C-alpha positions as CSV (number, residue, x, y, z in Angstrom):
1,X,-63.5,36.6,201.3
2,X,-64.6,39.8,201.1
3,X,-65.7,41.4,204.3
4,X,-68.0,44.3,205.4
5,X,-65.8,46.9,207.5
6,X,-66.4,50.4,208.3
7,X,-64.3,51.6,205.3
8,X,-65.5,48.8,202.9
9,X,-67.0,50.2,199.6
10,X,-70.5,49.1,198.9
11,X,-71.1,49.0,195.1
12,X,-74.6,49.9,194.7
13,X,-74.9,51.0,191.5
14,X,-73.2,51.9,188.3
15,X,-75.3,54.1,185.9
16,X,-78.6,52.6,185.4
17,X,-77.5,49.1,186.8
18,X,-78.2,48.5,190.5
19,X,-76.4,45.7,192.3
20,X,-77.8,43.6,195.2
21,X,-76.7,40.8,197.6
22,X,-73.2,39.6,197.2
23,X,-72.4,41.2,193.8
24,X,-73.1,44.5,196.0
25,X,-70.8,43.4,198.6
26,X,-73.1,41.9,200.9
27,X,-71.5,38.4,202.0
28,X,-73.0,37.2,205.1
29,X,-70.5,35.2,207.1
30,X,-73.1,33.0,208.6
31,X,-73.6,31.4,205.3
32,X,-77.0,32.7,204.5
33,X,-77.0,35.1,201.7
34,X,-80.5,35.1,200.3
35,X,-81.9,37.5,203.0
36,X,-79.3,39.9,202.2
37,X,-80.0,39.5,198.3
38,X,-83.7,39.9,198.8
39,X,-83.5,43.0,200.9
40,X,-80.9,44.8,198.9
41,X,-82.9,43.8,195.9
42,X,-86.1,45.1,197.3
43,X,-84.5,48.4,198.4
44,X,-83.1,49.0,194.8
45,X,-86.5,48.5,193.4
46,X,-88.0,50.9,195.7
47,X,-85.3,53.5,194.9
48,X,-85.8,53.1,190.9
49,X,-89.6,53.1,191.4
50,X,-89.5,56.6,193.6
51,X,-87.1,57.9,191.0
52,X,-87.4,56.3,187.7
53,X,-86.9,59.2,185.6
54,X,-83.8,60.2,187.4
55,X,-81.2,57.3,187.7
56,X,-78.8,59.5,189.8
57,X,-81.4,60.3,192.4
58,X,-82.4,56.9,192.6
59,X,-78.7,55.8,193.0
60,X,-78.5,58.1,196.1
61,X,-81.6,56.9,197.7
62,X,-80.4,53.5,197.3
63,X,-77.3,54.2,199.0
64,X,-79.2,55.8,201.9
65,X,-81.8,52.8,201.9
66,X,-78.6,50.2,202.2
67,X,-77.2,51.8,205.4
68,X,-79.2,49.6,208.0
69,X,-78.3,46.4,205.8
70,X,-74.6,47.4,205.8
71,X,-74.7,48.0,209.6
72,X,-76.3,44.5,210.0
73,X,-73.6,43.0,208.1
74,X,-70.8,45.0,210.0
75,X,-72.3,43.5,213.0
76,X,-72.5,40.0,211.7
77,X,-68.7,40.1,210.6
78,X,-68.0,41.6,214.1
79,X,-69.6,38.6,215.8
80,X,-68.0,36.0,213.8
81,X,-64.4,37.9,214.6
82,X,-65.4,37.4,218.2
83,X,-66.2,33.5,218.1
84,X,-64.0,32.3,215.5
85,X,-60.1,32.8,215.7
86,X,-59.5,32.5,212.1
87,X,-61.6,35.6,211.6
88,X,-60.4,37.9,214.8
89,X,-58.6,40.4,212.7
90,X,-62.4,41.6,211.7
């Protein structure tokens, strides 16, 4: 099971392909993944719309836009680690 940790690499994009949701690494331990898929998809679209002709710039923007979602996921994994002994190493 993937975990969002401080050293975890979020794969936001490769070239002109942008990833969202679980494929980007946003696996919500609370079992609810659609919100992270929608949010990260929206952020990818925003970055692409703002810098359509410059994919590298769009990828950098997307990485910046993902930071709050990543912070949220880190908090979710930390919370699960405090309530479930199985996940205490998180």
